[in-house]
C-alpha positions in Angstrom: -123.0 177.8 -69.6 -119.7 177.0 -70.1 -117.7 174.9 -72.9 -118.4 171.1 -70.5 -122.1 171.9 -70.1 -122.6 172.5 -73.9 -121.0 169.2 -74.2 -123.0 167.2 -71.9 -125.9 168.4 -73.6 -124.1 167.3 -77.2 -123.9 164.1 -75.8 -127.5 163.7 -74.9 -128.2 164.0 -78.8 -126.0 160.6 -78.8 -128.2 158.6 -76.4 -131.1 160.1 -77.7 -130.0 158.3 -81.2 -129.3 155.2 -79.9 -132.7 154.8 -77.7 -134.7 156.0 -81.2 -132.9 152.9 -83.0 -133.4 150.6 -79.8 -137.2 151.4 -79.8 -137.4 151.2 -83.4 -139.0 154.7 -83.5 -139.7 154.8 -87.3 -141.1 158.6 -87.0 -137.9 159.7 -85.3 -135.6 158.2 -87.5 -137.9 160.0 -90.4 -136.9 163.4 -88.7 -133.1 162.5 -88.0 -132.8 161.8 -91.6 -134.0 165.3 -92.2 -131.3 166.3 -89.2 -128.5 164.8 -91.5 -129.3 167.4 -94.3 -129.8 170.1 -92.2 -126.9 169.4 -89.9 -124.6 168.9 -93.4 -125.6 172.6 -94.5 -125.2 174.3 -91.4 -121.9 172.3 -90.4 -120.1 173.1 -93.4 -121.1 176.9 -93.3 -119.6 177.1 -89.6 -116.6 175.3 -91.1 -116.1 177.6 -94.1 -117.6 181.1 -93.0 -116.0 180.7 -89.3 -113.8 178.1 -88.1 -111.1 178.0 -91.0 -110.8 181.8 -91.2 -110.3 181.9 -87.2 -107.9 179.1 -87.3 -105.9 180.5 -90.4 -106.0 184.5 -88.4 -104.6 182.5 -85.4 -102.4 179.8 -86.7 -101.2 180.9 -90.0 -100.4 179.1 -93.1 -99.3 175.9 -91.1 -102.9 176.1 -89.7 -103.9 174.6 -93.2 -102.1 171.1 -92.1 -103.8 170.7 -89.2 -107.1 170.7 -91.3 -105.9 168.6 -93.5 -104.9 166.0 -90.6 -108.1 166.5 -88.7 -109.9 165.6 -92.4 -107.9 162.4 -92.5 -107.9 161.2 -89.4 -111.5 160.7 -89.2 -111.0 159.0 -92.7 -108.8 156.8 -91.7 -110.8 156.1 -88.6 -114.0 155.9 -90.3 -113.2 154.0 -93.4 -110.1 152.8 -93.6 -109.6 150.9 -90.3 -113.6 150.3 -89.8 -114.8 147.6 -91.8 -118.3 148.7 -92.3 -119.4 152.4 -91.9 -121.7 154.6 -92.8 -124.1 157.6 -91.3 -127.9 156.7 -90.5 -129.6 153.3 -89.8 -128.1 150.4 -90.8 -130.8 148.0 -92.4 -128.6 145.0 -93.5 -127.3 142.6 -91.2 -123.2 142.9 -90.8 -120.5 141.3 -88.6 -120.3 141.7 -84.8 -116.6 143.1 -85.6 -118.0 145.5 -88.3 -119.9 147.1 -85.0 -116.8 147.0 -82.8 -114.9 148.8 -85.3 -117.5 151.2 -86.0 -117.4 151.9 -82.3 -113.5 152.6 -82.2 -114.2 154.9 -85.7 -116.7 156.9 -84.2 -115.0 157.8 -80.8 -112.1 159.3 -82.4 -114.6 161.5 -84.4 -116.7 162.5 -81.5 -113.6 162.8 -79.6 -112.6 165.7 -81.3 -116.1 166.9 -81.2 -115.0 168.0 -78.1 -112.1 169.5 -78.9 -114.6 171.6 -81.4 -116.9 172.8 -78.6 -113.4 174.0 -76.3 -111.8 175.4 -78.7 -114.6 177.2 -79.9 -115.5 178.7 -76.8 -111.6 180.0 -76.1 -112.0 182.0 -79.0 -115.6 183.1 -78.1 -118.6 182.3 -76.8 -120.3 182.6 -80.3 -118.1 180.6 -81.9 -118.7 178.1 -79.0 -122.5 178.0 -79.2 -121.9 178.2 -83.5 -120.0 174.7 -83.1 -122.1 173.1 -80.5 -125.6 173.8 -83.0 -123.0 172.3 -85.8 -122.2 169.4 -83.1 -125.3 168.8 -81.7 -127.3 168.1 -85.3 -125.3 165.3 -86.1 -125.1 163.8 -82.8 -128.6 162.3 -83.3 -127.3 160.2 -86.6 -124.1 159.6 -84.6 -126.4 157.8 -82.0 -128.6 156.1 -84.7 -125.3 154.8 -86.9 -123.8 152.9 -84.2 -126.9 151.3 -82.3 -128.1 150.8 -85.7 -125.0 149.2 -86.9 -124.4 147.0 -83.9 -127.7 145.7 -83.6 -127.6 144.6 -87.0 -124.4 143.0 -85.7 -126.2 140.9 -82.9 -126.0 143.1 -80.3 -128.4 143.6 -77.7 -130.6 147.0 -78.2 -129.7 148.0 -74.0 -125.9 147.6 -75.1 -126.3 149.3 -78.5 -127.2 152.3 -76.5 -124.9 152.0 -74.0 -122.3 152.4 -77.3 -123.9 155.3 -78.1 -123.0 157.0 -74.6 -119.9 156.1 -74.8 -119.6 158.4 -77.8 -121.3 161.1 -75.8 -118.6 160.6 -72.9 -115.5 160.8 -75.7 -116.9 164.2 -76.5 -117.1 165.3 -72.8 -113.6 163.8 -72.4 -112.9 166.3 -75.3 -113.8 169.1 -74.1 -111.8 168.3 -70.2 -108.7 167.5 -72.4 -108.2 170.8 -74.9 -107.1 173.0 -72.4 -104.4 170.8 -70.7 -102.9 169.5 -73.5 -100.4 171.9 -75.3 -101.0 170.3 -78.6 -104.9 170.8 -78.7 -104.7 174.1 -77.2 -102.8 175.4 -79.9 -104.1 173.5 -83.0 -107.5 171.9 -81.6 -109.4 174.4 -84.0 -108.0 173.9 -86.9 -108.2 170.0 -86.5 -111.9 170.6 -85.4 -112.1 172.5 -88.6 -111.2 169.4 -90.8 -113.1 167.0 -88.9 -116.6 169.3 -89.2 -115.7 169.8 -93.4 -115.4 165.9 -93.3 -118.0 164.7 -91.6 -120.2 167.3 -93.2 -119.2 167.0 -97.0 -117.8 162.9 -97.0 -120.4 161.3 -93.9 -123.5 163.5 -94.2 -123.9 164.2 -97.8 -123.7 161.0 -99.3 -126.8 159.9 -96.7 -129.0 162.0 -99.0 -127.3 163.1 -102.3 -128.8 159.9 -104.2 -132.6 159.9 -102.5 -135.2 161.5 -104.5 -137.5 164.2 -103.9 -136.6 167.9 -102.4 -137.1 167.5 -99.0 -133.6 166.5 -98.1 -131.7 168.7 -100.5 -134.3 171.4 -99.0 -133.3 171.0 -95.8 -129.3 171.0 -96.5 -129.8 174.5 -97.6 -132.0 175.6 -95.2 -129.2 174.3 -93.0 -126.8 176.3 -94.5 -129.1 179.5 -94.3 -129.4 178.4 -90.7 -126.1 178.9 -89.7 -126.3 182.8 -91.0 -129.6 183.6 -89.3 -128.4 181.9 -85.9 -125.1 184.1 -86.1 -127.5 187.3 -86.3 -129.3 186.0 -83.8 -126.5 185.7 -81.7 -125.0 189.3 -82.6 -128.6 190.8 -81.7 -128.9 189.2 -78.4 -124.8 190.5 -77.8 -123.5 186.9 -77.6 
């Protein structure tokens, strides 16, 4: 499969997360909360063990600046410009404007999801698949986030699902433009590394860090372990 095909599959995760919220599927939301923790562990492992070493090997010391740029861009879009944002289901009433700004903030992030997939496959099939898996694990929570924020702000459920679909479209666009925009072709992997670290450590981890019980912390460590297991399996199958 091509990078574009993987991006489309990842985009469907956004839509599914939005549908779960719109339909009020409580069991689905509980499963997705586990995905948040597992995905955070997997994403951190991919970013630190695979993306950063590859970015520094190809881009040298200057790659660090682009990693930082990716991190700062997501913080700017989600926690500076955006009126109200956190990953996961929104359970409090918010303004309609909060739903709009949350969508704008997430569009930048999901665009770079696509850049990450394209940049990963430009290096190797293995890195591309690992990044795809890291991204698809947080696509469900993304869909939940935008749909629940918009519904809490008064948007109709069907339109909220449409907003989740827009996030998926942004990911597909990210793949399509990476090879044609010189800056992204050269530095997309490093920027995506910063974005991935931010999403995992600053967005996803805080969502379960203060919750009681062992289930979510265990899912986090299993996610990190799942990365190494997946990498080994890809090697066994010659990918």
